[in-house]
C-alpha positions in Angstrom: -6.4 78.9 12.5 -3.4 80.7 12.3 -2.9 83.9 15.0 -1.8 85.6 12.4 -4.2 85.4 9.6 -2.5 85.8 5.8 -4.6 86.9 2.7 -4.7 83.6 2.0 -6.6 82.2 4.8 -9.1 85.2 3.9 -9.4 84.3 1.2 -10.2 80.6 2.0 -12.4 81.2 4.9 -15.0 83.7 2.5 -15.0 81.7 -1.0 -18.0 79.8 -0.6 -19.6 82.6 0.4 -22.6 84.6 -0.9 -20.3 87.7 -2.7 -23.3 90.3 -1.8 -23.4 88.9 2.1 -22.4 91.7 3.9 -19.0 92.1 6.5 -18.6 93.4 9.4 -15.5 93.5 12.0 -16.4 92.2 15.6 -14.2 94.4 18.0 -13.6 94.2 21.5 -14.9 91.5 23.4 -14.8 93.8 26.4 -17.5 96.1 24.6 -18.5 94.3 21.6 -19.6 96.4 18.4 -19.9 95.5 14.5 -17.7 98.2 12.3 -17.9 98.5 9.0 -15.1 97.3 6.7 -13.4 99.7 4.8 -12.6 99.3 0.9 -9.4 100.3 0.7 -6.4 98.3 1.5 -3.0 99.3 1.9 -0.1 97.3 1.3 3.1 98.3 3.4 6.3 96.8 5.5 4.7 93.6 4.2 1.6 93.5 5.2 -2.2 94.1 4.2 -4.1 96.8 6.3 -7.8 97.2 6.0 -9.0 99.7 7.4 -12.4 100.5 9.9 -15.1 102.3 8.7 -16.9 103.5 11.7 -19.2 101.6 14.3 -22.7 99.5 13.3 -24.4 98.8 16.6 -23.2 96.5 18.8 -22.4 92.9 18.4 -25.2 90.6 18.2 -25.5 88.0 20.8 -24.8 84.9 18.7 -21.2 86.3 17.4 -20.8 86.7 20.4 -21.3 83.3 22.0 -19.6 82.0 18.7 -16.9 84.6 19.2 -16.6 83.1 22.7 -17.0 86.1 23.9 -19.6 85.9 26.3 
């Protein structure tokens, strides 16, 4: 996996998943929370920006383990 994700890399990772599956952002290994993903994508300066849309809850322990954040 590249250090800097591209739209193509992200699409390949998501293409086989259930399209109804909710998506969350895992934020900050020192204070691990799940955040909602914003609905808008802004393209500017050759990059796509997807906003965080607020905090949901603590990141589940299994996710922290899979990300090697524990």
